[in-house]
N, C-alpha and C positions, 0 to 999 in steps of 0.2 A: 490416547492412553490405551494400552493393551496388556493382557496377561500373557506371561510366558512361563513355561516349565523349565526348570534348571536344577539339576542335581537333587531332585525330589522336592523342590520348593516351587511355589507359585509366586513369581515375581511380577512387579509392575514395570512397564516400560513406556517412557514418554519420548516422542520425537518432536522437537520444537526447532524449526529451522534446521540449521546444520548440526544441532546437538541431539544426542540421545542420552537419556538418564534412566538408570536401572536401580530399583529400590525394593526393599522388603519392609514395608511400613510396620507390619505386625511384630517384627523382631527388632526392638530397640530403635524404631523409626529410622532404620539404617538405610541411608543412601549409599549404594554400593559402588556404582561406576558412573562416570560422566565422560563421554567421548564426543569428539567433534570431527565431522567429515570435512576435510580441507578441499581447496579448489582443484587440486590435482587428483582427487578421488581417494587419497590416503586417509587413514583414520588416526587421530591423536587421542590417546587416553589422557584426560585431565586428572581424574581421580583413579587411583590404582586399586585393583581388586585381584587377589591371588586366585589362580585357577584351582588350587587344592584347598580352598576354604572349607573349614569344618562348621557346617551350619548348626550342628548340635551344641556348639560352644561359640556362638557368633560373637559374643562379647570380646573374645580374645583374638579374633581375626584382625590382622593388620591390613586394613584396607577400607576404602570408602570414607565415611565420616561418622565415627562413633559419637553419640551424644553424651556429654558429661553433665550429670545432674544428680543430686543437688549441689555437689561440690566437685571442683577440679582436682586432679592429681592425688597426692597422698595426704590424708588427714592424720593428725597426731593428737593424743591427749596426754599432756605432761610427759612428752618424750616417747610415748608408746604408739607405734604406727597402727593404722587401720582402726582408730577410734576417734570419736569426737565427743565434746561435752556441750549439752544444750544450755539455754539460758537459765534453766532451773537447777543446773548442776548435775544432771543425770548423764552418766557416761553411756555412749551407745557405739555399736560397731559402724564402720563406714568403709566399704571396699575401695580399692584404687579407682579413681575417676567416678565414684558414686554408684548409682543404681540404674540409670536409664538404659545403658547399653546392653544389659543383661535382662531387662524387663520386657514383658509383653506390652504391646500397644494395640488399641483399637482404632480403626480408621473412622473418623467422624466426617470427613469430606474428601471427595475425590473428583477431579475433573481433568480436562485436557492440558492443564498447565501446572499440576502439582497435587499435593495432598496435605491434609491435617490429620495428625495421629495423636491420640491421648494415651498417656501412660496408665497402665493397669497395675497398681502396686501388688506384688506378691508377698509371701511371708518374709523374705529377706528385706524387702523395702519397708514393710510395715514395722519390722523390728528396728531398723536403722534410722528411719525417718517417720515416726508414728504420728503424723499430722493429718488433718483433713484438708485436702487440697486437690486442685486439678492442674496438671502439667501437660501442655500441648506443644507439638512441634509442627510448624507450618512451613512447607517448602513451596516456593514458586519458581518455575523454570522458564527461562528465556532462551533465545537463539544462541547467545554467547555468554550467558550468565545464570546465576541462581541466587535466590534470596532465601534465608531461613530465619524464622522468628520463633523464639520461645515465648510462651506465656504461662505464668504461674499465678493461679488464683487461690487466695487464702479463704477456705470455706469454714475455718475454725474460729476460735475466740482469742488466740494468742498470736503474736507476730511470728512470721514464717521466715527462717533464715535460708539464704541460698547464695551461691556464687558459681554459676554454670559456664559451659563453654563447648567448644568444638575441637575435634581431633582430626582435621583433614589430612588424609594420606594422598599427597599429590605425586603423580607419576613424574619421576626425574632420574636420569635425563629423558627428554622427550624428542630430541632430534638425533637422528642416526649419526653415529660416529663422534658424538660428544660425550664429555665426562662431567661429573658434578662440578669440578673446578671451572668449567666454562660458563657457569651460571652465577649470577649475582643477585643478592637480595638487598632491598633498601627498606630499612626500618627506622622511622623517625623517633627513636627513643632518646630520652634524656638520662635514663638510669637503667641499670640491669641488676637482676637478682638471681641467686641460686638458692636452693633449699638444703639446709644442713641435715645430718642424720637424725636430729630431734624434731625437725619440722620448722625450725626458725628460718627467717630470711637473712641471707648474707649478701654482701656486695658481689655483683657478678663481674665478668671480664670487661675490660675496656675494649670497645669495638668502634669501628667507623660507621658513619651513616650507611655506607654501602660496603658489603662484604661478599667474597666468594662463598658459595654454599659448601665448598670443601673445607672451610675453616672449622677445625674441631672445637674451637671456643664457642661456636654457636649452639652446640649440642646441650640440650636441657637448660638453656638460658631463658629467663623471663625478661622480656623487653618492656619497660614501663615508662611512665611519664611521656606518653606518646603525643607529639606535637600535631599529628595529623591522623586521620582514621584510615589512611591508605598504606598498605604494605605491598610492595611490588617485587616480583622476582621473575627472572627469565634469562635467556642467553643474550649476552651483550651483543648489540648490533643487529639482532634479528627480531622479527615480529613474533608475537605469540606470548607476550608477558602475561602473567597471572597477577591480578590485583585482588587482595583481600581487604574488605572494608569492615571496620569494627564499629558498629553503631550507625546511627543515621545523621549525626552532627558532623561538622568539619573536624572536630577533635573528639576523641572518645572520652568517657568518664575518667576522672583522674586516677582511679585505682585499676583500670583495665590493663591487661597485659597481653602480649603475643609471645607464645612459646615456640622455639625452634628445636626440632628433634628429628633424629633418624636412628635406626637400629645399628647399622654398620656401614662401612665405606662402600660395600658392594650392594647395599639394599636398593631395590628399584623404586624407592619412594622417598619423599622428604616431607615432613610434617610441619605445617605452619598453622598454629592453633590460636585463634582469638578467644580469650577468656575474660569473664567479668572481673576477675581478680586473680592473684597468685594462689598457689596451692596452700592448703591448711588454713583457709580463711576463717573457719569457725573459732580458731584459737587466737591468731594474731589480729583478726578483724579487718585486715586490709582487703578491700574488695567485697566484704560481706554486706549483703543487702537484706533488708527486712521488709516483708510484705505484710501490711497491716490487715487485720481481719476485714473481710469483705472486699479487699482491694485486689487488683491485678497488676503485676509488673511484667515488662517485656524486655527481651534482649534480642537484637537483630544484627545479622551479619550478611554480607553479600560477597560473591566471588565472580569475577569476570575475566575473560580472555580476550586480548586484542593484539 
């Protein structure tokens, strides 16, 4: 691991086998870029990071892996967006994708294979999620993979609600001369959802087990009822597939979802996002977990390239 200066920031860089990982743990525990040096000497970006990123507002940078905590996506309270209601009936604000991606973190462990960073709640986080807790993000890097584990410890006296996730921005297309339609994604889902303008879950589009990533019906779809923890995408007939694994068991928890999204047809990235549950979990309760006082819950994902 080494420190590198980039656009006024001090970043951390890990070289593990053929992989290089670049992160800014103190800002949202943000993993920025992952690239692999191939056998012919060329470099493939696995995670996309824009060259013109605004580090003063890193939460809005479309790149790397923003951490989504305590809740994914858009929260609603009785139809009004960006609010949630706790178990005591108190209405509180909740930004899009929660609080972690715009929060400061402190590094609590750093070594040659990764880091552990702990969220330091600021005024916004304390107003929106006023509990006594410890939330950490633990990255471990390998030659052709990474693992990331969230841990939420309840230091208070009441149950702690959460439904967290990841927002991986994968570089796509990654082979020269290819287009998004040349890539397929395989998602072993048995049902799909969308979110309506009031935050309710609606039935999503009918999709096949395997779909081209150019299919517009994939955009903003929540893939649920997963029969396997592996989501695989890549160019048909060529090596280099990306596999996202949700959880550590053969099948994920029943409420877990994977969200597929991109900004536009010409965007140089495609997001495949493993979440503990669908958006607006505090209201509809699907995917909402409760951490008992004195207990710790964890959520793990991994990504590999082969």
